[in-house]
Every structure is written in C-alpha cells, then in structure tokens.
C-alpha beads as a LAMMPS data file, in Angstrom:
LAMMPS data file: protein, C-alpha beads

350 atoms
349 bonds

1 atom types
1 bond types

-500.0 500.0 xlo xhi
-500.0 500.0 ylo yhi
-500.0 500.0 zlo zhi

Masses

1 110.0

Atoms # bond

1 1 1 324.937 434.773 -22.936
2 1 1 325.261 436.113 -26.471
3 1 1 322.772 434.450 -28.784
4 1 1 322.856 434.447 -32.560
5 1 1 319.438 434.049 -34.190
6 1 1 319.209 432.767 -37.745
7 1 1 316.291 434.556 -39.447
8 1 1 317.429 433.960 -43.026
9 1 1 314.547 433.034 -45.345
10 1 1 311.927 434.047 -42.744
11 1 1 309.918 436.729 -44.592
12 1 1 308.313 439.509 -42.569
13 1 1 304.586 438.985 -41.867
14 1 1 304.876 435.456 -43.262
15 1 1 302.901 433.472 -40.727
16 1 1 303.401 431.493 -37.533
17 1 1 307.210 431.265 -37.678
18 1 1 307.591 435.026 -38.076
19 1 1 305.057 435.683 -35.277
20 1 1 306.889 433.276 -32.972
21 1 1 310.342 434.730 -33.596
22 1 1 309.380 438.371 -33.182
23 1 1 307.311 437.834 -30.051
24 1 1 309.604 435.399 -28.284
25 1 1 312.743 437.427 -29.029
26 1 1 311.179 440.618 -27.688
27 1 1 309.950 438.874 -24.556
28 1 1 313.266 437.059 -23.936
29 1 1 315.089 440.371 -24.119
30 1 1 312.591 441.810 -21.637
31 1 1 312.609 439.013 -19.045
32 1 1 316.365 438.342 -19.152
33 1 1 318.129 441.567 -20.186
34 1 1 321.586 440.143 -19.408
35 1 1 321.363 438.112 -22.604
36 1 1 322.274 439.839 -25.853
37 1 1 321.055 438.926 -29.314
38 1 1 322.449 439.337 -32.798
39 1 1 320.183 438.470 -35.720
40 1 1 321.503 436.947 -38.936
41 1 1 319.147 438.378 -41.555
42 1 1 318.793 438.426 -45.333
43 1 1 318.249 441.329 -47.702
44 1 1 314.465 440.830 -47.692
45 1 1 313.831 440.877 -43.944
46 1 1 316.805 442.926 -42.669
47 1 1 314.941 446.241 -42.395
48 1 1 311.984 444.632 -40.617
49 1 1 314.216 443.824 -37.634
50 1 1 315.078 447.432 -36.929
51 1 1 316.073 447.889 -33.286
52 1 1 318.107 444.679 -33.112
53 1 1 321.807 444.106 -33.662
54 1 1 321.853 442.572 -37.143
55 1 1 324.240 441.020 -39.633
56 1 1 322.871 440.707 -43.153
57 1 1 323.916 437.520 -44.941
58 1 1 323.186 438.863 -48.402
59 1 1 324.790 435.978 -50.315
60 1 1 322.138 433.376 -49.622
61 1 1 319.867 434.082 -52.593
62 1 1 316.053 433.832 -52.745
63 1 1 314.001 431.725 -50.357
64 1 1 314.070 428.082 -51.505
65 1 1 310.863 426.227 -52.225
66 1 1 311.609 423.530 -49.657
67 1 1 313.717 422.943 -46.567
68 1 1 317.336 423.785 -47.427
69 1 1 320.188 424.341 -44.986
70 1 1 322.278 427.479 -45.129
71 1 1 325.851 426.937 -46.311
72 1 1 327.774 425.687 -43.269
73 1 1 330.735 428.046 -43.675
74 1 1 328.547 431.120 -44.180
75 1 1 326.648 430.753 -40.902
76 1 1 329.715 429.480 -39.017
77 1 1 331.749 432.504 -40.077
78 1 1 328.945 434.896 -39.163
79 1 1 328.583 433.274 -35.734
80 1 1 332.335 433.468 -35.182
81 1 1 332.549 437.111 -36.257
82 1 1 329.641 437.990 -33.937
83 1 1 331.243 436.021 -31.056
84 1 1 328.025 434.286 -30.116
85 1 1 327.800 431.507 -27.548
86 1 1 324.855 429.802 -29.201
87 1 1 322.958 429.839 -32.508
88 1 1 319.156 429.599 -32.490
89 1 1 317.770 428.510 -35.852
90 1 1 314.866 426.925 -37.628
91 1 1 315.421 423.227 -38.191
92 1 1 314.628 423.868 -41.876
93 1 1 317.682 426.055 -42.482
94 1 1 320.280 425.048 -39.870
95 1 1 323.464 423.365 -41.149
96 1 1 324.066 419.861 -39.831
97 1 1 326.850 421.068 -37.553
98 1 1 328.312 424.378 -36.398
99 1 1 331.377 425.147 -34.313
100 1 1 329.155 426.735 -31.636
101 1 1 326.253 425.243 -29.676
102 1 1 322.915 425.184 -31.483
103 1 1 319.309 425.115 -30.388
104 1 1 316.679 424.639 -33.073
105 1 1 312.972 425.343 -33.325
106 1 1 310.267 423.660 -35.386
107 1 1 306.743 425.050 -35.627
108 1 1 305.612 421.923 -37.461
109 1 1 307.029 419.025 -39.453
110 1 1 304.651 419.186 -42.400
111 1 1 307.564 420.093 -44.685
112 1 1 308.980 416.586 -44.208
113 1 1 306.141 414.713 -45.878
114 1 1 304.259 417.399 -47.800
115 1 1 300.492 417.746 -47.958
116 1 1 298.180 414.947 -49.127
117 1 1 297.061 417.133 -52.058
118 1 1 300.580 418.006 -53.202
119 1 1 302.196 414.684 -52.359
120 1 1 305.571 416.418 -52.166
121 1 1 307.853 415.779 -49.212
122 1 1 311.588 416.010 -48.725
123 1 1 314.009 413.697 -50.463
124 1 1 315.491 410.804 -48.526
125 1 1 318.870 412.538 -48.623
126 1 1 317.521 415.759 -47.142
127 1 1 315.766 413.854 -44.340
128 1 1 319.091 412.150 -43.519
129 1 1 320.694 415.614 -43.323
130 1 1 317.968 416.771 -40.931
131 1 1 318.562 413.753 -38.709
132 1 1 322.251 414.679 -38.532
133 1 1 321.303 418.252 -37.691
134 1 1 319.040 417.016 -34.886
135 1 1 321.761 414.742 -33.471
136 1 1 324.173 417.637 -32.985
137 1 1 321.745 420.149 -31.485
138 1 1 321.320 420.666 -27.743
139 1 1 317.539 420.932 -27.906
140 1 1 314.652 421.607 -30.258
141 1 1 311.915 424.037 -29.224
142 1 1 308.447 422.991 -30.390
143 1 1 305.020 424.618 -29.919
144 1 1 303.143 421.510 -28.806
145 1 1 303.355 417.959 -27.538
146 1 1 301.975 416.978 -30.929
147 1 1 305.076 418.285 -32.742
148 1 1 307.322 416.855 -30.003
149 1 1 305.987 413.376 -30.771
150 1 1 306.367 413.999 -34.502
151 1 1 310.081 414.700 -33.967
152 1 1 310.435 411.225 -32.498
153 1 1 308.357 409.582 -35.227
154 1 1 309.976 411.286 -38.237
155 1 1 313.513 412.153 -37.095
156 1 1 314.036 409.739 -34.175
157 1 1 314.716 412.765 -31.957
158 1 1 314.604 411.893 -28.225
159 1 1 311.553 413.245 -26.423
160 1 1 313.606 414.477 -23.470
161 1 1 315.573 416.853 -25.711
162 1 1 312.504 418.516 -27.192
163 1 1 311.248 421.503 -25.184
164 1 1 307.563 422.384 -25.544
165 1 1 306.943 426.140 -25.554
166 1 1 303.289 426.797 -26.363
167 1 1 302.875 430.020 -28.305
168 1 1 301.413 433.079 -26.631
169 1 1 298.307 435.055 -27.510
170 1 1 298.227 438.843 -27.362
171 1 1 295.791 440.466 -24.944
172 1 1 294.911 442.802 -27.836
173 1 1 292.475 440.142 -29.035
174 1 1 290.288 440.986 -26.029
175 1 1 290.121 444.708 -26.832
176 1 1 286.619 445.497 -28.198
177 1 1 286.558 446.720 -31.770
178 1 1 283.868 447.906 -34.182
179 1 1 282.322 445.466 -36.602
180 1 1 284.365 445.818 -39.807
181 1 1 281.907 444.025 -42.091
182 1 1 278.200 443.415 -42.163
183 1 1 277.042 440.449 -40.065
184 1 1 276.100 437.679 -39.968
185 1 1 279.206 435.936 -41.221
186 1 1 281.313 432.832 -40.679
187 1 1 285.045 433.563 -40.367
188 1 1 288.060 431.620 -41.599
189 1 1 291.575 432.903 -40.845
190 1 1 294.766 431.587 -42.426
191 1 1 296.639 431.434 -45.706
192 1 1 295.023 429.657 -48.636
193 1 1 297.291 426.617 -48.622
194 1 1 295.924 423.225 -49.620
195 1 1 296.356 422.009 -46.059
196 1 1 293.877 424.677 -44.879
197 1 1 291.077 422.629 -46.460
198 1 1 289.153 425.692 -47.628
199 1 1 287.527 423.913 -50.553
200 1 1 285.501 421.804 -48.115
201 1 1 284.671 424.882 -46.019
202 1 1 283.400 426.718 -49.102
203 1 1 281.330 423.653 -49.990
204 1 1 279.897 423.538 -46.453
205 1 1 279.027 427.251 -46.432
206 1 1 277.283 426.994 -49.803
207 1 1 275.218 424.015 -48.683
208 1 1 274.181 425.939 -45.554
209 1 1 272.909 428.925 -47.532
210 1 1 269.388 427.574 -47.697
211 1 1 269.107 427.546 -43.882
212 1 1 271.628 430.219 -42.807
213 1 1 272.046 433.660 -44.423
214 1 1 275.660 433.958 -43.243
215 1 1 278.402 435.063 -45.605
216 1 1 281.840 433.434 -45.455
217 1 1 284.709 435.819 -44.677
218 1 1 288.184 434.500 -45.557
219 1 1 291.142 436.422 -44.082
220 1 1 294.754 435.500 -44.824
221 1 1 297.618 435.524 -47.275
222 1 1 297.111 434.110 -50.758
223 1 1 298.877 430.792 -51.315
224 1 1 298.886 427.926 -53.809
225 1 1 295.203 427.006 -53.276
226 1 1 293.866 430.537 -53.843
227 1 1 291.020 430.143 -56.383
228 1 1 290.695 432.582 -59.300
229 1 1 287.098 433.280 -58.177
230 1 1 285.541 432.708 -54.777
231 1 1 281.917 432.682 -55.833
232 1 1 278.829 434.302 -54.313
233 1 1 278.409 435.296 -50.674
234 1 1 282.140 435.042 -49.921
235 1 1 284.244 438.011 -48.786
236 1 1 288.027 437.938 -49.148
237 1 1 290.589 440.011 -47.196
238 1 1 294.287 439.293 -47.712
239 1 1 295.764 441.232 -44.797
240 1 1 294.549 443.321 -41.882
241 1 1 296.036 444.763 -38.670
242 1 1 295.702 442.781 -35.467
243 1 1 292.976 445.043 -34.032
244 1 1 290.847 444.507 -37.145
245 1 1 291.418 440.752 -36.963
246 1 1 290.328 440.787 -33.319
247 1 1 287.140 442.633 -34.306
248 1 1 286.434 440.099 -37.064
249 1 1 286.651 437.316 -34.489
250 1 1 284.530 439.193 -31.937
251 1 1 281.629 439.839 -34.310
252 1 1 281.643 436.512 -36.153
253 1 1 278.800 434.031 -35.753
254 1 1 281.491 431.345 -35.725
255 1 1 285.228 431.109 -36.401
256 1 1 285.957 427.924 -38.346
257 1 1 289.328 426.153 -38.487
258 1 1 289.048 423.307 -41.014
259 1 1 292.780 422.587 -41.549
260 1 1 293.966 419.014 -42.047
261 1 1 297.116 419.735 -40.013
262 1 1 297.972 422.269 -37.293
263 1 1 301.195 422.148 -35.311
264 1 1 300.515 425.053 -32.939
265 1 1 296.766 425.630 -32.488
266 1 1 297.557 429.328 -32.031
267 1 1 294.879 430.526 -34.468
268 1 1 292.215 428.775 -32.395
269 1 1 293.644 430.329 -29.220
270 1 1 293.476 433.796 -30.778
271 1 1 289.838 433.253 -31.692
272 1 1 289.058 432.017 -28.172
273 1 1 290.747 435.018 -26.575
274 1 1 288.660 437.300 -28.783
275 1 1 285.536 435.533 -27.537
276 1 1 284.620 433.870 -30.824
277 1 1 282.588 430.673 -30.889
278 1 1 284.966 428.201 -32.502
279 1 1 284.332 425.197 -34.720
280 1 1 287.564 423.329 -35.391
281 1 1 288.989 420.196 -36.913
282 1 1 290.137 417.674 -34.337
283 1 1 293.712 417.550 -35.657
284 1 1 297.266 418.215 -34.544
285 1 1 297.779 420.527 -31.584
286 1 1 294.261 422.004 -31.520
287 1 1 292.738 419.619 -28.916
288 1 1 295.953 419.886 -26.878
289 1 1 295.804 423.674 -26.465
290 1 1 292.063 424.342 -26.759
291 1 1 290.635 421.420 -24.806
292 1 1 286.841 421.088 -24.890
293 1 1 286.130 424.697 -25.843
294 1 1 285.759 424.329 -29.634
295 1 1 283.012 422.362 -31.323
296 1 1 285.015 419.694 -33.136
297 1 1 284.417 418.090 -36.512
298 1 1 286.031 415.677 -38.942
299 1 1 287.842 417.911 -41.489
300 1 1 287.437 415.337 -44.253
301 1 1 283.637 415.337 -43.901
302 1 1 281.653 418.310 -45.218
303 1 1 278.578 417.057 -43.339
304 1 1 280.498 416.962 -40.060
305 1 1 281.776 420.481 -40.689
306 1 1 278.267 421.730 -41.444
307 1 1 276.958 420.301 -38.193
308 1 1 279.670 422.032 -36.146
309 1 1 279.043 425.367 -37.876
310 1 1 275.307 425.077 -37.215
311 1 1 275.913 424.472 -33.516
312 1 1 278.507 427.228 -33.123
313 1 1 276.495 429.866 -34.996
314 1 1 273.250 428.809 -33.338
315 1 1 274.336 429.443 -29.746
316 1 1 272.762 432.598 -28.347
317 1 1 272.187 434.511 -25.132
318 1 1 273.476 433.227 -21.807
319 1 1 274.893 430.021 -23.268
320 1 1 277.054 431.950 -25.745
321 1 1 278.142 434.507 -23.118
322 1 1 279.245 431.741 -20.742
323 1 1 281.254 430.043 -23.498
324 1 1 282.910 433.360 -24.400
325 1 1 283.927 433.959 -20.794
326 1 1 285.438 430.477 -20.428
327 1 1 287.197 430.795 -23.783
328 1 1 288.855 434.079 -22.853
329 1 1 289.965 432.789 -19.471
330 1 1 291.445 429.679 -21.030
331 1 1 293.311 431.451 -23.846
332 1 1 294.707 434.080 -21.457
333 1 1 296.839 431.330 -19.881
334 1 1 298.969 431.185 -23.043
335 1 1 301.425 434.081 -22.789
336 1 1 304.571 435.078 -24.643
337 1 1 306.334 435.392 -21.288
338 1 1 305.816 431.680 -20.583
339 1 1 306.906 430.870 -24.142
340 1 1 310.057 432.978 -23.655
341 1 1 311.010 431.249 -20.396
342 1 1 310.552 427.812 -21.969
343 1 1 312.727 428.853 -24.931
344 1 1 315.401 430.201 -22.569
345 1 1 315.284 426.861 -20.738
346 1 1 316.226 425.164 -24.007
347 1 1 319.239 427.479 -24.339
348 1 1 320.573 426.196 -20.998
349 1 1 320.454 422.537 -21.987
350 1 1 323.848 420.809 -21.925

Bonds

1 1 1 2
2 1 2 3
3 1 3 4
4 1 4 5
5 1 5 6
6 1 6 7
7 1 7 8
8 1 8 9
9 1 9 10
10 1 10 11
11 1 11 12
12 1 12 13
13 1 13 14
14 1 14 15
15 1 15 16
16 1 16 17
17 1 17 18
18 1 18 19
19 1 19 20
20 1 20 21
21 1 21 22
22 1 22 23
23 1 23 24
24 1 24 25
25 1 25 26
26 1 26 27
27 1 27 28
28 1 28 29
29 1 29 30
30 1 30 31
31 1 31 32
32 1 32 33
33 1 33 34
34 1 34 35
35 1 35 36
36 1 36 37
37 1 37 38
38 1 38 39
39 1 39 40
40 1 40 41
41 1 41 42
42 1 42 43
43 1 43 44
44 1 44 45
45 1 45 46
46 1 46 47
47 1 47 48
48 1 48 49
49 1 49 50
50 1 50 51
51 1 51 52
52 1 52 53
53 1 53 54
54 1 54 55
55 1 55 56
56 1 56 57
57 1 57 58
58 1 58 59
59 1 59 60
60 1 60 61
61 1 61 62
62 1 62 63
63 1 63 64
64 1 64 65
65 1 65 66
66 1 66 67
67 1 67 68
68 1 68 69
69 1 69 70
70 1 70 71
71 1 71 72
72 1 72 73
73 1 73 74
74 1 74 75
75 1 75 76
76 1 76 77
77 1 77 78
78 1 78 79
79 1 79 80
80 1 80 81
81 1 81 82
82 1 82 83
83 1 83 84
84 1 84 85
85 1 85 86
86 1 86 87
87 1 87 88
88 1 88 89
89 1 89 90
90 1 90 91
91 1 91 92
92 1 92 93
93 1 93 94
94 1 94 95
95 1 95 96
96 1 96 97
97 1 97 98
98 1 98 99
99 1 99 100
100 1 100 101
101 1 101 102
102 1 102 103
103 1 103 104
104 1 104 105
105 1 105 106
106 1 106 107
107 1 107 108
108 1 108 109
109 1 109 110
110 1 110 111
111 1 111 112
112 1 112 113
113 1 113 114
114 1 114 115
115 1 115 116
116 1 116 117
117 1 117 118
118 1 118 119
119 1 119 120
120 1 120 121
121 1 121 122
122 1 122 123
123 1 123 124
124 1 124 125
125 1 125 126
126 1 126 127
127 1 127 128
128 1 128 129
129 1 129 130
130 1 130 131
131 1 131 132
132 1 132 133
133 1 133 134
134 1 134 135
135 1 135 136
136 1 136 137
137 1 137 138
138 1 138 139
139 1 139 140
140 1 140 141
141 1 141 142
142 1 142 143
143 1 143 144
144 1 144 145
145 1 145 146
146 1 146 147
147 1 147 148
148 1 148 149
149 1 149 150
150 1 150 151
151 1 151 152
152 1 152 153
153 1 153 154
154 1 154 155
155 1 155 156
156 1 156 157
157 1 157 158
158 1 158 159
159 1 159 160
160 1 160 161
161 1 161 162
162 1 162 163
163 1 163 164
164 1 164 165
165 1 165 166
166 1 166 167
167 1 167 168
168 1 168 169
169 1 169 170
170 1 170 171
171 1 171 172
172 1 172 173
173 1 173 174
174 1 174 175
175 1 175 176
176 1 176 177
177 1 177 178
178 1 178 179
179 1 179 180
180 1 180 181
181 1 181 182
182 1 182 183
183 1 183 184
184 1 184 185
185 1 185 186
186 1 186 187
187 1 187 188
188 1 188 189
189 1 189 190
190 1 190 191
191 1 191 192
192 1 192 193
193 1 193 194
194 1 194 195
195 1 195 196
196 1 196 197
197 1 197 198
198 1 198 199
199 1 199 200
200 1 200 201
201 1 201 202
202 1 202 203
203 1 203 204
204 1 204 205
205 1 205 206
206 1 206 207
207 1 207 208
208 1 208 209
209 1 209 210
210 1 210 211
211 1 211 212
212 1 212 213
213 1 213 214
214 1 214 215
215 1 215 216
216 1 216 217
217 1 217 218
218 1 218 219
219 1 219 220
220 1 220 221
221 1 221 222
222 1 222 223
223 1 223 224
224 1 224 225
225 1 225 226
226 1 226 227
227 1 227 228
228 1 228 229
229 1 229 230
230 1 230 231
231 1 231 232
232 1 232 233
233 1 233 234
234 1 234 235
235 1 235 236
236 1 236 237
237 1 237 238
238 1 238 239
239 1 239 240
240 1 240 241
241 1 241 242
242 1 242 243
243 1 243 244
244 1 244 245
245 1 245 246
246 1 246 247
247 1 247 248
248 1 248 249
249 1 249 250
250 1 250 251
251 1 251 252
252 1 252 253
253 1 253 254
254 1 254 255
255 1 255 256
256 1 256 257
257 1 257 258
258 1 258 259
259 1 259 260
260 1 260 261
261 1 261 262
262 1 262 263
263 1 263 264
264 1 264 265
265 1 265 266
266 1 266 267
267 1 267 268
268 1 268 269
269 1 269 270
270 1 270 271
271 1 271 272
272 1 272 273
273 1 273 274
274 1 274 275
275 1 275 276
276 1 276 277
277 1 277 278
278 1 278 279
279 1 279 280
280 1 280 281
281 1 281 282
282 1 282 283
283 1 283 284
284 1 284 285
285 1 285 286
286 1 286 287
287 1 287 288
288 1 288 289
289 1 289 290
290 1 290 291
291 1 291 292
292 1 292 293
293 1 293 294
294 1 294 295
295 1 295 296
296 1 296 297
297 1 297 298
298 1 298 299
299 1 299 300
300 1 300 301
301 1 301 302
302 1 302 303
303 1 303 304
304 1 304 305
305 1 305 306
306 1 306 307
307 1 307 308
308 1 308 309
309 1 309 310
310 1 310 311
311 1 311 312
312 1 312 313
313 1 313 314
314 1 314 315
315 1 315 316
316 1 316 317
317 1 317 318
318 1 318 319
319 1 319 320
320 1 320 321
321 1 321 322
322 1 322 323
323 1 323 324
324 1 324 325
325 1 325 326
326 1 326 327
327 1 327 328
328 1 328 329
329 1 329 330
330 1 330 331
331 1 331 332
332 1 332 333
333 1 333 334
334 1 334 335
335 1 335 336
336 1 336 337
337 1 337 338
338 1 338 339
339 1 339 340
340 1 340 341
341 1 341 342
342 1 342 343
343 1 343 344
344 1 344 345
345 1 345 346
346 1 346 347
347 1 347 348
348 1 348 349
349 1 349 350
C-alpha cells in the first residue's frame, strides 16, 4: 500500500501531534516495510522530515489559528500525482472528501469547543464541515477511549469506526541521568496553555512553601498563558532534549499534571516510565492509561492539588521504590509498535 500522510500545518517539535506522527510513521515503516509513505509537507516543516519521500505544498500559507481544512483540490491533486492508495490526515485539516480513501487521526477534540478560559470554539458551519469529513472517512485513529467517546458526542461518529491506538512511551525515559537542577523540586511538564491550569499549580506551590522547601520547575513551550513573571522559587525551562527531561522526572519529588483536559495521558505515562511519583488531575484519558498509579486530585481545587502534592512528595524509602517499580512496569506496556499496528489496522478498514 502507498500511503500519503498530510503533515501540513504540523510544526516540528510542536507537541503531542508531532510526537505521534514521527514515532508512528517510523514504527509503521519498520514493522511493515512493504508499505511506502509519501509525506505532504509545508515550507516550515519540510526539512524536518528528511529521510522521507516528501512533496511540499508551499501554497497553503501560515498555520491558521483554528481548525481549517486544506483546499480540496490542492490535496487531491497532490495525492493523485503521488499515486497514493490512501491519505492519512489530521481531522483538523482534512478536506470533507477526497477522491482516494482517507483515514483520519484526532489527538483530542478540544479545538471543537475551546477552553473554558478562552470560550472560543469552532463555528457551527465548521463543525458541520467536520461532520461531513467524518462521514466520508474509513476510520479515525484516536489515542484513548475518552477521545473515542468524544467523537460520538460531538461529531456523531460511530464508535465502531474509531480505532484506539494508545500512544507509546520511549524506553529512554528509564535511562538514568544526572540531576540537572538542584533538588528538591516539584515538576510540571507541558506548554503554558490555559488548559494546563498552571495558575492553580503556582498558587498551590506558593501556599506549600511554609511547609515544603521545594521549588517549582516548569518545562515546556511558551503559549498564551505564559506569565510575564513567574515569581519566586519557580524555575522555567522552555525546551530540553528527551534525556534531560527524563532526568528531570527521575529526580523530582513529584511530577504534577494539573490540566483541565488531556486526550492522551502520554505525559503521565512518560513520568511513570521515568519512575516519578505522579500527582495528576482525574480528567480525560489519564485514569484510562495510568490506572491507580497517580495520586489524583480535583484540578479546580487548589486545596485538593496541595494534598496530592504533599502525599506524592512525602513518600520515601521502600514505599516510594515499590511505586516506582510498578509505575515503570505499567508504562512499559505502552509501545510505539503497538500504536503502529493499531494505526495500520485502521488503514485496512473498508
């Protein structure tokens, strides 16, 4: 099978979608080498896909601020010229109908309704377009049962046509690394979007200062909720290599995930595979993929968050070692090979 992959408007190193595409494509090529891939790129990400057959669609312009489909004729012509049997695309950017089979993917559906803070979702007309797109696709690959059920709720997409492919976690998170900052610290990983709920985490860490000397380390890309000043006892790192991120997890007193929405739970899985003690919001896909391993809290309650951080950071000795061992064993079950096979299964749907 020859598969065209639409990567237009997926910036390199941009988050979960970029991580999913690069890992699952590499693993699909490895486990089923008879398939060939051609990537439809844009001028911003074209060079980052070196080593793949690529066609640059350089007439698409800058990345839009919300979900916008590529022009139908542009992608259709590219697929025809490349002689692909199937187009794999994000639901955000896929045209409502192509002349070749399509399989879509959706890492989350937050773009449909917007965040509570922003109050900005898609227009009624755009949601109708997405429903048409979903009708004509063979399958939609999603990272969790949580997102699968959201497809039904928001787009009336049948559950039996959504294929769950949980994201993988690299074994590199288990590789021991030196402590990159002075402990003790509480770690938060993720971009500074409103949905990440960092204002409440900062509030919780400040209130805990009188009883815990821990700094707060925030690692992730700057986004719309990035404050001009973070205040005392907070360290900020915008980007770091995977081995450094693994070390941050390994040496943290607790890794805290306070987001109000999470479609994949992969950040929690990465922390668990690194052996971090995790405190997490009970939202989205996190309970689905992490089970009982995190200490859960209500993300809308600073007091609840404080209690979970106290418990996670306070575990010591044998109790902490046992939790680390169970966490690593659990997270190791989530592999990119399994994710690749599930995605390939979606390609075979008729």
